[in-house]
Biopython code that builds the backbone (N, CA, C, O; Angstrom):
import numpy as np
from Bio.PDB.StructureBuilder import StructureBuilder

atoms = [
    (1, "MET", "N", (14.449, -3.800, 8.025)),
    (1, "MET", "CA", (14.303, -2.925, 9.160)),
    (1, "MET", "C", (13.750, -3.741, 10.321)),
    (1, "MET", "O", (12.565, -4.070, 10.370)),
    (2, "LYS", "N", (14.626, -4.050, 11.234)),
    (2, "LYS", "CA", (14.220, -4.875, 12.359)),
    (2, "LYS", "C", (13.687, -4.047, 13.517)),
    (2, "LYS", "O", (12.915, -4.552, 14.332)),
    (3, "VAL", "N", (14.087, -2.783, 13.604)),
    (3, "VAL", "CA", (13.654, -1.929, 14.708)),
    (3, "VAL", "C", (12.417, -1.162, 14.259)),
    (3, "VAL", "O", (12.473, -0.373, 13.316)),
    (4, "LEU", "N", (11.289, -1.401, 14.948)),
    (4, "LEU", "CA", (10.021, -0.803, 14.530)),
    (4, "LEU", "C", (10.042, 0.717, 14.558)),
    (4, "LEU", "O", (9.369, 1.355, 13.748)),
    (5, "SER", "N", (10.795, 1.306, 15.466)),
    (5, "SER", "CA", (10.851, 2.771, 15.510)),
    (5, "SER", "C", (11.497, 3.329, 14.242)),
    (5, "SER", "O", (11.139, 4.417, 13.790)),
    (6, "ASN", "N", (12.444, 2.591, 13.670)),
    (6, "ASN", "CA", (13.050, 3.016, 12.405)),
    (6, "ASN", "C", (12.037, 2.948, 11.269)),
    (6, "ASN", "O", (11.990, 3.837, 10.419)),
    (7, "VAL", "N", (11.237, 1.907, 11.255)),
    (7, "VAL", "CA", (10.207, 1.755, 10.230)),
    (7, "VAL", "C", (9.207, 2.896, 10.339)),
    (7, "VAL", "O", (8.842, 3.515, 9.339)),
    (8, "GLU", "N", (8.768, 3.167, 11.561)),
    (8, "GLU", "CA", (7.801, 4.240, 11.781)),
    (8, "GLU", "C", (8.372, 5.587, 11.343)),
    (8, "GLU", "O", (7.680, 6.373, 10.697)),
    (9, "ALA", "N", (9.617, 5.852, 11.688)),
    (9, "ALA", "CA", (10.258, 7.117, 11.303)),
    (9, "ALA", "C", (10.364, 7.230, 9.786)),
    (9, "ALA", "O", (10.157, 8.304, 9.220)),
    (10, "CYS", "N", (10.682, 6.134, 9.142)),
    (10, "CYS", "CA", (10.787, 6.126, 7.679)),
    (10, "CYS", "C", (9.445, 6.449, 7.034)),
    (10, "CYS", "O", (9.382, 7.242, 6.094)),
    (11, "VAL", "N", (8.384, 5.848, 7.527)),
    (11, "VAL", "CA", (7.041, 6.086, 6.991)),
    (11, "VAL", "C", (6.607, 7.526, 7.242)),
    (11, "VAL", "O", (6.025, 8.160, 6.362)),
    (12, "LEU", "N", (6.884, 8.044, 8.430)),
    (12, "LEU", "CA", (6.452, 9.397, 8.792)),
    (12, "LEU", "C", (7.103, 10.484, 7.945)),
    (12, "LEU", "O", (6.487, 11.522, 7.703)),
    (13, "VAL", "N", (8.318, 10.271, 7.497)),
    (13, "VAL", "CA", (8.995, 11.294, 6.690)),
    (13, "VAL", "C", (8.810, 11.073, 5.189)),
    (13, "VAL", "O", (9.462, 11.731, 4.379)),
    (14, "GLY", "N", (7.923, 10.150, 4.818)),
    (14, "GLY", "CA", (7.625, 9.947, 3.398)),
    (14, "GLY", "C", (8.528, 8.951, 2.709)),
    (14, "GLY", "O", (8.662, 8.980, 1.486)),
    (15, "GLY", "N", (9.138, 8.084, 3.460)),
    (15, "GLY", "CA", (10.038, 7.095, 2.883)),
    (15, "GLY", "C", (9.358, 6.144, 1.917)),
    (15, "GLY", "O", (9.970, 5.720, 0.937)),
    (16, "CYS", "N", (8.097, 5.802, 2.178)),
    (16, "CYS", "CA", (7.370, 4.883, 1.290)),
    (16, "CYS", "C", (7.138, 5.524, -0.074)),
    (16, "CYS", "O", (7.327, 4.890, -1.111)),
    (17, "VAL", "N", (6.728, 6.782, -0.057)),
    (17, "VAL", "CA", (6.485, 7.492, -1.317)),
    (17, "VAL", "C", (7.784, 7.620, -2.100)),
    (17, "VAL", "O", (7.797, 7.432, -3.316)),
    (18, "LEU", "N", (8.865, 7.935, -1.416)),
    (18, "LEU", "CA", (10.165, 8.044, -2.062)),
    (18, "LEU", "C", (10.582, 6.705, -2.660)),
    (18, "LEU", "O", (11.116, 6.659, -3.768)),
    (19, "ALA", "N", (10.339, 5.612, -1.931)),
    (19, "ALA", "CA", (10.676, 4.280, -2.432)),
    (19, "ALA", "C", (9.877, 3.955, -3.688)),
    (19, "ALA", "O", (10.421, 3.386, -4.635)),
    (20, "VAL", "N", (8.591, 4.307, -3.709)),
    (20, "VAL", "CA", (7.759, 4.064, -4.894)),
    (20, "VAL", "C", (8.288, 4.864, -6.077)),
    (20, "VAL", "O", (8.365, 4.345, -7.190)),
    (21, "ASP", "N", (8.654, 6.126, -5.848)),
    (21, "ASP", "CA", (9.216, 6.940, -6.925)),
    (21, "ASP", "C", (10.518, 6.350, -7.450)),
    (21, "ASP", "O", (10.753, 6.344, -8.659)),
    (22, "LEU", "N", (11.354, 5.861, -6.563)),
    (22, "LEU", "CA", (12.617, 5.262, -6.966)),
    (22, "LEU", "C", (12.382, 3.997, -7.783)),
    (22, "LEU", "O", (13.039, 3.783, -8.802)),
    (23, "ILE", "N", (11.454, 3.166, -7.342)),
    (23, "ILE", "CA", (11.126, 1.941, -8.074)),
    (23, "ILE", "C", (10.575, 2.285, -9.456)),
    (23, "ILE", "O", (10.862, 1.591, -10.431)),
    (24, "THR", "N", (9.788, 3.353, -9.540)),
    (24, "THR", "CA", (9.245, 3.799, -10.822)),
    (24, "THR", "C", (10.358, 4.126, -11.801)),
    (24, "THR", "O", (10.312, 3.713, -12.959)),
    (25, "VAL", "N", (11.346, 4.857, -11.346)),
    (25, "VAL", "CA", (12.466, 5.228, -12.213)),
    (25, "VAL", "C", (13.208, 3.985, -12.680)),
    (25, "VAL", "O", (13.595, 3.889, -13.844)),
    (26, "VAL", "N", (13.403, 3.043, -11.783)),
    (26, "VAL", "CA", (14.099, 1.806, -12.142)),
    (26, "VAL", "C", (13.317, 1.044, -13.204)),
    (26, "VAL", "O", (13.903, 0.558, -14.172)),
    (27, "HIS", "N", (11.995, 0.932, -13.033)),
    (27, "HIS", "CA", (11.182, 0.224, -14.020)),
    (27, "HIS", "C", (11.191, 0.949, -15.357)),
    (27, "HIS", "O", (11.286, 0.314, -16.407)),
    (28, "GLU", "N", (11.092, 2.272, -15.328)),
    (28, "GLU", "CA", (11.097, 3.034, -16.575)),
    (28, "GLU", "C", (12.406, 2.824, -17.319)),
    (28, "GLU", "O", (12.415, 2.676, -18.541)),
    (29, "THR", "N", (13.502, 2.811, -16.586)),
    (29, "THR", "CA", (14.803, 2.612, -17.201)),
    (29, "THR", "C", (14.922, 1.201, -17.763)),
    (29, "THR", "O", (15.499, 1.012, -18.834)),
    (30, "SER", "N", (14.389, 0.214, -17.061)),
    (30, "SER", "CA", (14.517, -1.167, -17.525)),
    (30, "SER", "C", (13.674, -1.438, -18.761)),
    (30, "SER", "O", (13.998, -2.337, -19.537)),
    (31, "GLU", "N", (12.594, -0.677, -18.962)),
    (31, "GLU", "CA", (11.734, -0.897, -20.125)),
    (31, "GLU", "C", (12.061, 0.028, -21.292)),
    (31, "GLU", "O", (11.488, -0.113, -22.372)),
    (32, "ARG", "N", (12.966, 0.961, -21.089)),
    (32, "ARG", "CA", (13.300, 1.926, -22.129)),
    (32, "ARG", "C", (13.944, 1.216, -23.310)),
    (32, "ARG", "O", (14.741, 0.294, -23.138)),
    (33, "THR", "N", (13.595, 1.651, -24.491)),
    (33, "THR", "CA", (14.151, 1.086, -25.705)),
    (33, "THR", "C", (15.626, 1.456, -25.810)),
    (33, "THR", "O", (15.998, 2.614, -25.624)),
    (34, "SER", "N", (16.452, 0.475, -26.105)),
    (34, "SER", "CA", (17.878, 0.720, -26.253)),
    (34, "SER", "C", (18.172, 1.151, -27.679)),
    (34, "SER", "O", (17.851, 0.438, -28.631)),
    (35, "ILE", "N", (18.777, 2.310, -27.822)),
    (35, "ILE", "CA", (19.121, 2.816, -29.150)),
    (35, "ILE", "C", (20.631, 3.030, -29.185)),
    (35, "ILE", "O", (21.161, 3.826, -28.411)),
    (36, "PRO", "N", (21.332, 2.320, -30.085)),
    (36, "PRO", "CA", (22.782, 2.493, -30.148)),
    (36, "PRO", "C", (23.139, 3.895, -30.641)),
    (36, "PRO", "O", (22.482, 4.437, -31.530)),
    (37, "LEU", "N", (24.182, 4.470, -30.056)),
    (37, "LEU", "CA", (24.630, 5.804, -30.438)),
    (37, "LEU", "C", (25.969, 5.724, -31.153)),
    (37, "LEU", "O", (26.782, 4.843, -30.875)),
    (38, "GLN", "N", (26.187, 6.645, -32.068)),
    (38, "GLN", "CA", (27.504, 6.762, -32.667)),
    (38, "GLN", "C", (28.426, 7.366, -31.620)),
    (38, "GLN", "O", (27.984, 8.142, -30.773)),
    (39, "SER", "N", (29.684, 7.017, -31.674)),
    (39, "SER", "CA", (30.608, 7.477, -30.639)),
    (39, "SER", "C", (30.715, 8.992, -30.574)),
    (39, "SER", "O", (31.008, 9.538, -29.510)),
    (40, "ASN", "N", (30.485, 9.684, -31.684)),
    (40, "ASN", "CA", (30.598, 11.138, -31.652)),
    (40, "ASN", "C", (29.309, 11.813, -31.193)),
    (40, "ASN", "O", (29.250, 13.042, -31.141)),
    (41, "LEU", "N", (28.290, 11.053, -30.864)),
    (41, "LEU", "CA", (27.027, 11.620, -30.415)),
    (41, "LEU", "C", (26.741, 11.336, -28.947)),
    (41, "LEU", "O", (25.629, 11.583, -28.480)),
    (42, "ILE", "N", (27.705, 10.832, -28.222)),
    (42, "ILE", "CA", (27.464, 10.440, -26.840)),
    (42, "ILE", "C", (27.210, 11.645, -25.942)),
    (42, "ILE", "O", (26.408, 11.552, -25.013)),
    (43, "ALA", "N", (27.861, 12.757, -26.188)),
    (43, "ALA", "CA", (27.670, 13.941, -25.343)),
    (43, "ALA", "C", (26.261, 14.486, -25.532)),
    (43, "ALA", "O", (25.822, 14.725, -26.657)),
    (44, "ALA", "N", (25.566, 14.678, -24.431)),
    (44, "ALA", "CA", (24.200, 15.208, -24.480)),
    (44, "ALA", "C", (24.221, 16.682, -24.117)),
    (44, "ALA", "O", (25.132, 17.168, -23.448)),
    (45, "SER", "N", (23.199, 17.374, -24.574)),
    (45, "SER", "CA", (23.098, 18.784, -24.204)),
    (45, "SER", "C", (21.725, 19.037, -23.605)),
    (45, "SER", "O", (20.816, 18.216, -23.727)),
    (46, "ALA", "N", (21.590, 20.176, -22.962)),
    (46, "ALA", "CA", (20.315, 20.542, -22.345)),
    (46, "ALA", "C", (19.269, 20.854, -23.397)),
    (46, "ALA", "O", (18.081, 20.930, -23.084)),
    (47, "PHE", "N", (19.691, 21.035, -24.632)),
    (47, "PHE", "CA", (18.762, 21.434, -25.686)),
    (47, "PHE", "C", (18.389, 20.283, -26.612)),
    (47, "PHE", "O", (17.863, 20.509, -27.702)),
    (48, "MET", "N", (18.656, 19.056, -26.186)),
    (48, "MET", "CA", (18.294, 17.899, -27.010)),
    (48, "MET", "C", (16.785, 17.732, -27.036)),
    (48, "MET", "O", (16.107, 17.957, -26.033)),
    (49, "GLU", "N", (16.265, 17.335, -28.187)),
    (49, "GLU", "CA", (14.834, 17.062, -28.284)),
    (49, "GLU", "C", (14.532, 15.738, -27.598)),
    (49, "GLU", "O", (15.362, 14.829, -27.610)),
    (50, "PRO", "N", (13.334, 15.620, -26.991)),
    (50, "PRO", "CA", (12.950, 14.337, -26.388)),
    (50, "PRO", "C", (12.867, 13.251, -27.462)),
    (50, "PRO", "O", (12.564, 13.526, -28.622)),
    (51, "LEU", "N", (13.138, 12.038, -27.057)),
    (51, "LEU", "CA", (13.126, 10.909, -27.974)),
    (51, "LEU", "C", (11.703, 10.612, -28.432)),
    (51, "LEU", "O", (10.812, 10.390, -27.612)),
    (52, "LYS", "N", (11.498, 10.610, -29.741)),
    (52, "LYS", "CA", (10.183, 10.297, -30.305)),
    (52, "LYS", "C", (10.178, 8.812, -30.645)),
    (52, "LYS", "O", (10.588, 8.405, -31.732)),
    (53, "GLU", "N", (9.706, 8.014, -29.696)),
    (53, "GLU", "CA", (9.776, 6.565, -29.873)),
    (53, "GLU", "C", (8.416, 5.876, -29.861)),
    (53, "GLU", "O", (8.341, 4.679, -30.142)),
    (54, "TRP", "N", (7.336, 6.595, -29.543)),
    (54, "TRP", "CA", (6.040, 5.956, -29.350)),
    (54, "TRP", "C", (5.111, 6.187, -30.530)),
    (54, "TRP", "O", (5.047, 7.286, -31.082)),
    (55, "MET", "N", (4.394, 5.142, -30.907)),
    (55, "MET", "CA", (3.366, 5.205, -31.944)),
    (55, "MET", "C", (2.075, 4.706, -31.298)),
    (55, "MET", "O", (2.110, 3.907, -30.363)),
    (56, "TYR", "N", (0.943, 5.181, -31.800)),
    (56, "TYR", "CA", (-0.332, 4.676, -31.286)),
    (56, "TYR", "C", (-1.342, 4.575, -32.417)),
    (56, "TYR", "O", (-1.145, 5.135, -33.495)),
    (57, "ILE", "N", (-2.426, 3.855, -32.158)),
    (57, "ILE", "CA", (-3.506, 3.699, -33.133)),
    (57, "ILE", "C", (-4.667, 4.548, -32.647)),
    (57, "ILE", "O", (-5.196, 4.327, -31.557)),
    (58, "ASP", "N", (-5.066, 5.534, -33.472)),
    (58, "ASP", "CA", (-6.126, 6.458, -33.051)),
    (58, "ASP", "C", (-7.504, 5.818, -33.187)),
    (58, "ASP", "O", (-7.624, 4.650, -33.559)),
    (59, "LYS", "N", (-8.541, 6.597, -32.882)),
    (59, "LYS", "CA", (-9.915, 6.073, -32.872)),
    (59, "LYS", "C", (-10.401, 5.658, -34.253)),
    (59, "LYS", "O", (-11.336, 4.866, -34.372)),
    (60, "ASP", "N", (-9.762, 6.195, -35.312)),
    (60, "ASP", "CA", (-10.124, 5.824, -36.685)),
    (60, "ASP", "C", (-9.358, 4.603, -37.171)),
    (60, "ASP", "O", (-9.588, 4.128, -38.283)),
    (61, "GLY", "N", (-8.449, 4.092, -36.345)),
    (61, "GLY", "CA", (-7.660, 2.929, -36.721)),
    (61, "GLY", "C", (-6.380, 3.280, -37.460)),
    (61, "GLY", "O", (-5.705, 2.393, -37.983)),
    (62, "SER", "N", (-6.037, 4.566, -37.509)),
    (62, "SER", "CA", (-4.820, 5.001, -38.194)),
    (62, "SER", "C", (-3.639, 4.993, -37.232)),
    (62, "SER", "O", (-3.779, 5.272, -36.041)),
    (63, "GLN", "N", (-2.486, 4.670, -37.776)),
    (63, "GLN", "CA", (-1.256, 4.662, -36.989)),
    (63, "GLN", "C", (-0.713, 6.091, -36.920)),
    (63, "GLN", "O", (-0.559, 6.747, -37.950)),
    (64, "VAL", "N", (-0.424, 6.573, -35.710)),
    (64, "VAL", "CA", (0.049, 7.940, -35.505)),
    (64, "VAL", "C", (1.389, 7.897, -34.781)),
    (64, "VAL", "O", (1.571, 7.117, -33.846)),
    (65, "GLY", "N", (2.330, 8.741, -35.216)),
    (65, "GLY", "CA", (3.615, 8.829, -34.543)),
    (65, "GLY", "C", (4.745, 8.785, -35.528)),
    (65, "GLY", "O", (4.507, 8.761, -36.736)),
    (66, "PRO", "N", (5.945, 8.775, -35.063)),
    (66, "PRO", "CA", (6.387, 8.646, -33.672)),
    (66, "PRO", "C", (6.244, 9.949, -32.892)),
    (66, "PRO", "O", (6.217, 11.037, -33.467)),
    (67, "MET", "N", (6.154, 9.813, -31.572)),
    (67, "MET", "CA", (6.003, 10.973, -30.693)),
    (67, "MET", "C", (6.669, 10.704, -29.355)),
    (67, "MET", "O", (6.954, 9.560, -28.998)),
    (68, "GLU", "N", (6.914, 11.795, -28.615)),
    (68, "GLU", "CA", (7.537, 11.683, -27.300)),
    (68, "GLU", "C", (6.463, 11.603, -26.221)),
    (68, "GLU", "O", (5.278, 11.787, -26.501)),
    (69, "LYS", "N", (6.877, 11.329, -24.997)),
    (69, "LYS", "CA", (5.934, 11.162, -23.883)),
    (69, "LYS", "C", (5.141, 12.431, -23.599)),
    (69, "LYS", "O", (3.976, 12.349, -23.209)),
    (70, "ASP", "N", (5.748, 13.605, -23.786)),
    (70, "ASP", "CA", (5.011, 14.852, -23.540)),
    (70, "ASP", "C", (3.808, 14.973, -24.470)),
    (70, "ASP", "O", (2.751, 15.451, -24.057)),
    (71, "ALA", "N", (3.959, 14.546, -25.716)),
    (71, "ALA", "CA", (2.835, 14.576, -26.655)),
    (71, "ALA", "C", (1.747, 13.605, -26.208)),
    (71, "ALA", "O", (0.559, 13.889, -26.358)),
    (72, "ILE", "N", (2.149, 12.463, -25.660)),
    (72, "ILE", "CA", (1.176, 11.495, -25.150)),
    (72, "ILE", "C", (0.438, 12.087, -23.954)),
    (72, "ILE", "O", (-0.772, 11.902, -23.821)),
    (73, "ARG", "N", (1.154, 12.798, -23.079)),
    (73, "ARG", "CA", (0.497, 13.459, -21.946)),
    (73, "ARG", "C", (-0.539, 14.478, -22.431)),
    (73, "ARG", "O", (-1.621, 14.580, -21.853)),
    (74, "ARG", "N", (-0.215, 15.231, -23.484)),
    (74, "ARG", "CA", (-1.169, 16.209, -24.018)),
    (74, "ARG", "C", (-2.404, 15.511, -24.595)),
    (74, "ARG", "O", (-3.528, 15.964, -24.380)),
    (75, "LEU", "N", (-2.198, 14.417, -25.323)),
    (75, "LEU", "CA", (-3.337, 13.653, -25.855)),
    (75, "LEU", "C", (-4.205, 13.131, -24.716)),
    (75, "LEU", "O", (-5.432, 13.138, -24.812)),
    (76, "TRP", "N", (-3.570, 12.679, -23.644)),
    (76, "TRP", "CA", (-4.286, 12.157, -22.474)),
    (76, "TRP", "C", (-5.130, 13.258, -21.836)),
    (76, "TRP", "O", (-6.294, 13.037, -21.503)),
    (77, "SER", "N", (-4.544, 14.439, -21.666)),
    (77, "SER", "CA", (-5.281, 15.530, -21.012)),
    (77, "SER", "C", (-6.450, 16.014, -21.864)),
    (77, "SER", "O", (-7.444, 16.503, -21.327)),
    (78, "LYS", "N", (-6.343, 15.882, -23.194)),
    (78, "LYS", "CA", (-7.455, 16.258, -24.084)),
    (78, "LYS", "C", (-8.444, 15.110, -24.269)),
    (78, "LYS", "O", (-9.447, 15.249, -24.969)),
    (79, "LYS", "N", (-8.150, 13.971, -23.632)),
    (79, "LYS", "CA", (-8.992, 12.767, -23.715)),
    (79, "LYS", "C", (-9.074, 12.214, -25.142)),
    (79, "LYS", "O", (-10.076, 11.611, -25.527)),
    (80, "ASP", "N", (-8.005, 12.427, -25.920)),
    (80, "ASP", "CA", (-7.925, 11.844, -27.258)),
    (80, "ASP", "C", (-7.500, 10.382, -27.203)),
    (80, "ASP", "O", (-7.709, 9.634, -28.159)),
    (81, "ILE", "N", (-6.904, 9.975, -26.083)),
    (81, "ILE", "CA", (-6.524, 8.575, -25.873)),
    (81, "ILE", "C", (-7.058, 8.142, -24.517)),
    (81, "ILE", "O", (-7.348, 8.971, -23.655)),
    (82, "ASP", "N", (-7.183, 6.823, -24.340)),
    (82, "ASP", "CA", (-7.613, 6.291, -23.046)),
    (82, "ASP", "C", (-6.812, 5.028, -22.748)),
    (82, "ASP", "O", (-5.868, 4.698, -23.466)),
    (83, "TRP", "N", (-7.195, 4.328, -21.686)),
    (83, "TRP", "CA", (-6.437, 3.150, -21.255)),
    (83, "TRP", "C", (-6.436, 2.030, -22.286)),
    (83, "TRP", "O", (-5.565, 1.160, -22.244)),
    (84, "THR", "N", (-7.396, 2.031, -23.213)),
    (84, "THR", "CA", (-7.468, 0.942, -24.190)),
    (84, "THR", "C", (-6.763, 1.271, -25.501)),
    (84, "THR", "O", (-6.683, 0.417, -26.384)),
    (85, "THR", "N", (-6.250, 2.490, -25.647)),
    (85, "THR", "CA", (-5.523, 2.870, -26.859)),
    (85, "THR", "C", (-4.264, 2.021, -26.967)),
    (85, "THR", "O", (-3.553, 1.821, -25.982)),
    (86, "ARG", "N", (-3.993, 1.525, -28.172)),
    (86, "ARG", "CA", (-2.833, 0.648, -28.381)),
    (86, "ARG", "C", (-1.605, 1.465, -28.772)),
    (86, "ARG", "O", (-1.665, 2.347, -29.628)),
    (87, "PHE", "N", (-0.467, 1.138, -28.105)),
    (87, "PHE", "CA", (0.800, 1.816, -28.348)),
    (87, "PHE", "C", (1.870, 0.809, -28.730)),
    (87, "PHE", "O", (1.761, -0.384, -28.448)),
    (88, "TRP", "N", (2.902, 1.318, -29.377)),
    (88, "TRP", "CA", (4.043, 0.501, -29.759)),
    (88, "TRP", "C", (5.292, 1.374, -29.783)),
    (88, "TRP", "O", (5.221, 2.555, -30.122)),
    (89, "ALA", "N", (6.437, 0.795, -29.424)),
    (89, "ALA", "CA", (7.743, 1.452, -29.537)),
    (89, "ALA", "C", (8.747, 0.410, -30.009)),
    (89, "ALA", "O", (8.530, -0.792, -29.859)),
    (90, "SER", "N", (9.823, 0.875, -30.569)),
    (90, "SER", "CA", (10.874, -0.014, -31.042)),
    (90, "SER", "C", (11.327, -0.922, -29.903)),
    (90, "SER", "O", (11.563, -0.458, -28.787)),
    (91, "GLY", "N", (11.445, -2.192, -30.184)),
    (91, "GLY", "CA", (11.845, -3.151, -29.162)),
    (91, "GLY", "C", (10.682, -3.945, -28.596)),
    (91, "GLY", "O", (10.888, -4.979, -27.960)),
    (92, "MET", "N", (9.448, -3.469, -28.823)),
    (92, "MET", "CA", (8.267, -4.202, -28.353)),
    (92, "MET", "C", (7.891, -5.239, -29.404)),
    (92, "MET", "O", (8.018, -4.985, -30.602)),
    (93, "LEU", "N", (7.439, -6.386, -28.968)),
    (93, "LEU", "CA", (7.062, -7.439, -29.902)),
    (93, "LEU", "C", (5.746, -7.145, -30.597)),
    (93, "LEU", "O", (5.563, -7.498, -31.762)),
    (94, "ASP", "N", (4.825, -6.497, -29.887)),
    (94, "ASP", "CA", (3.488, -6.276, -30.435)),
    (94, "ASP", "C", (2.905, -5.002, -29.841)),
    (94, "ASP", "O", (3.433, -4.460, -28.870)),
    (95, "TRP", "N", (1.816, -4.531, -30.428)),
    (95, "TRP", "CA", (1.096, -3.373, -29.899)),
    (95, "TRP", "C", (0.470, -3.767, -28.570)),
    (95, "TRP", "O", (-0.027, -4.882, -28.417)),
    (96, "LYS", "N", (0.494, -2.844, -27.604)),
    (96, "LYS", "CA", (-0.095, -3.107, -26.290)),
    (96, "LYS", "C", (-1.028, -1.971, -25.911)),
    (96, "LYS", "O", (-0.852, -0.828, -26.332)),
    (97, "LYS", "N", (-2.027, -2.317, -25.104)),
    (97, "LYS", "CA", (-2.915, -1.282, -24.576)),
    (97, "LYS", "C", (-2.130, -0.406, -23.607)),
    (97, "LYS", "O", (-1.212, -0.866, -22.927)),
    (98, "LEU", "N", (-2.511, 0.863, -23.560)),
    (98, "LEU", "CA", (-1.838, 1.827, -22.692)),
    (98, "LEU", "C", (-1.770, 1.332, -21.251)),
    (98, "LEU", "O", (-0.752, 1.506, -20.581)),
    (99, "ARG", "N", (-2.835, 0.724, -20.778)),
    (99, "ARG", "CA", (-2.863, 0.263, -19.384)),
    (99, "ARG", "C", (-1.849, -0.846, -19.117)),
    (99, "ARG", "O", (-1.528, -1.118, -17.960)),
    (100, "ASP", "N", (-1.337, -1.492, -20.172)),
    (100, "ASP", "CA", (-0.385, -2.587, -20.006)),
    (100, "ASP", "C", (1.074, -2.149, -20.153)),
    (100, "ASP", "O", (1.978, -2.979, -20.058)),
    (101, "ILE", "N", (1.310, -0.855, -20.384)),
    (101, "ILE", "CA", (2.675, -0.349, -20.560)),
    (101, "ILE", "C", (3.038, 0.478, -19.334)),
    (101, "ILE", "O", (2.607, 1.623, -19.196)),
    (102, "ARG", "N", (3.823, -0.104, -18.456)),
    (102, "ARG", "CA", (4.152, 0.516, -17.174)),
    (102, "ARG", "C", (4.785, 1.893, -17.352)),
    (102, "ARG", "O", (4.434, 2.830, -16.635)),
    (103, "GLU", "N", (5.704, 2.026, -18.289)),
    (103, "GLU", "CA", (6.400, 3.305, -18.488)),
    (103, "GLU", "C", (5.425, 4.439, -18.797)),
    (103, "GLU", "O", (5.573, 5.544, -18.275)),
    (104, "LEU", "N", (4.433, 4.172, -19.641)),
    (104, "LEU", "CA", (3.464, 5.216, -19.983)),
    (104, "LEU", "C", (2.472, 5.448, -18.849)),
    (104, "LEU", "O", (2.047, 6.580, -18.620)),
    (105, "ARG", "N", (2.101, 4.391, -18.142)),
    (105, "ARG", "CA", (1.205, 4.586, -16.988)),
    (105, "ARG", "C", (1.835, 5.537, -15.989)),
    (105, "ARG", "O", (1.168, 6.444, -15.492)),
    (106, "TRP", "N", (3.112, 5.341, -15.688)),
    (106, "TRP", "CA", (3.791, 6.213, -14.734)),
    (106, "TRP", "C", (3.942, 7.614, -15.302)),
    (106, "TRP", "O", (3.859, 8.590, -14.557)),
    (107, "ALA", "N", (4.163, 7.731, -16.603)),
    (107, "ALA", "CA", (4.304, 9.057, -17.213)),
    (107, "ALA", "C", (2.999, 9.838, -17.118)),
    (107, "ALA", "O", (3.018, 11.067, -17.037)),
    (108, "LEU", "N", (1.866, 9.139, -17.129)),
    (108, "LEU", "CA", (0.564, 9.806, -17.085)),
    (108, "LEU", "C", (0.038, 9.993, -15.668)),
    (108, "LEU", "O", (-0.946, 10.703, -15.459)),
    (109, "ALA", "N", (0.684, 9.363, -14.701)),
    (109, "ALA", "CA", (0.215, 9.479, -13.320)),
    (109, "ALA", "C", (0.332, 10.929, -12.865)),
    (109, "ALA", "O", (1.385, 11.551, -12.999)),
    (110, "SER", "N", (-0.755, 11.453, -12.329)),
    (110, "SER", "CA", (-0.707, 12.828, -11.817)),
    (110, "SER", "C", (-0.465, 12.770, -10.323)),
    (110, "SER", "O", (-1.285, 12.258, -9.560)),
    (111, "ARG", "N", (0.671, 13.301, -9.923)),
    (111, "ARG", "CA", (1.018, 13.286, -8.515)),
    (111, "ARG", "C", (1.951, 14.452, -8.241)),
    (111, "ARG", "O", (2.583, 14.992, -9.149)),
    (112, "VAL", "N", (2.021, 14.821, -7.001)),
    (112, "VAL", "CA", (2.938, 15.878, -6.592)),
    (112, "VAL", "C", (4.317, 15.254, -6.435)),
    (112, "VAL", "O", (4.446, 14.239, -5.751)),
    (113, "PRO", "N", (5.351, 15.826, -7.044)),
    (113, "PRO", "CA", (6.677, 15.228, -6.922)),
    (113, "PRO", "C", (7.166, 15.235, -5.477)),
    (113, "PRO", "O", (6.922, 16.181, -4.728)),
    (114, "VAL", "N", (7.855, 14.169, -5.104)),
    (114, "VAL", "CA", (8.365, 14.050, -3.746)),
    (114, "VAL", "C", (9.580, 14.953, -3.569)),
    (114, "VAL", "O", (9.706, 15.648, -2.561)),
    (115, "ILE", "N", (10.460, 14.939, -4.541)),
    (115, "ILE", "CA", (11.663, 15.752, -4.462)),
    (115, "ILE", "C", (11.451, 16.977, -5.341)),
    (115, "ILE", "O", (11.328, 16.862, -6.560)),
    (116, "THR", "N", (11.409, 18.138, -4.720)),
    (116, "THR", "CA", (11.194, 19.370, -5.474)),
    (116, "THR", "C", (12.504, 20.128, -5.597)),
    (116, "THR", "O", (13.375, 20.002, -4.736)),
    (117, "PRO", "N", (12.654, 20.912, -6.652)),
    (117, "PRO", "CA", (13.895, 21.677, -6.797)),
    (117, "PRO", "C", (14.025, 22.700, -5.670)),
    (117, "PRO", "O", (13.019, 23.210, -5.178)),
    (118, "PRO", "N", (15.243, 22.999, -5.264)),
    (118, "PRO", "CA", (15.425, 23.980, -4.190)),
    (118, "PRO", "C", (14.930, 25.357, -4.614)),
    (118, "PRO", "O", (15.048, 25.742, -5.777)),
    (119, "GLN", "N", (14.383, 26.081, -3.669)),
    (119, "GLN", "CA", (13.839, 27.403, -3.988)),
    (119, "GLN", "C", (14.848, 28.491, -3.713)),
    (119, "GLN", "O", (14.559, 29.669, -3.925)),
]
sb = StructureBuilder()
sb.init_structure("model")
sb.init_model(0)
sb.init_chain("A")
sb.init_seg("    ")
for serial, (resi, resn, name, xyz) in enumerate(atoms, 1):
    if name == "N":
        sb.init_residue(resn, " ", resi, " ")
    sb.init_atom(name, np.array(xyz, "f"), 0.0, 1.0, " ", f" {name:<3s}", serial, name[0])
structure = sb.get_structure()
């Protein structure tokens, strides 16, 4: 953006926030575990269950999971997990602390969505 008025207009209408949200989606997609599908299972439906791909180590040292991101959000809101809780998903080389997994950090971020459904 070479014209400063264009930059200012972009910032004023929330372009920066939109760009951050877009980058978040790109990062989440790039870190998502790749799971091969059978050719007859490619069609998705609105009633599919969320992918249960995450495991974590609880405060007693026990391995818990697999679970989906919504379950992790519920654990977070109940303060059963924190930034130092270790997580793992298929495709990861080793267990990582929650604070080091970008996909989960963004999933737990509390923010008002930029793009809201039409009313």
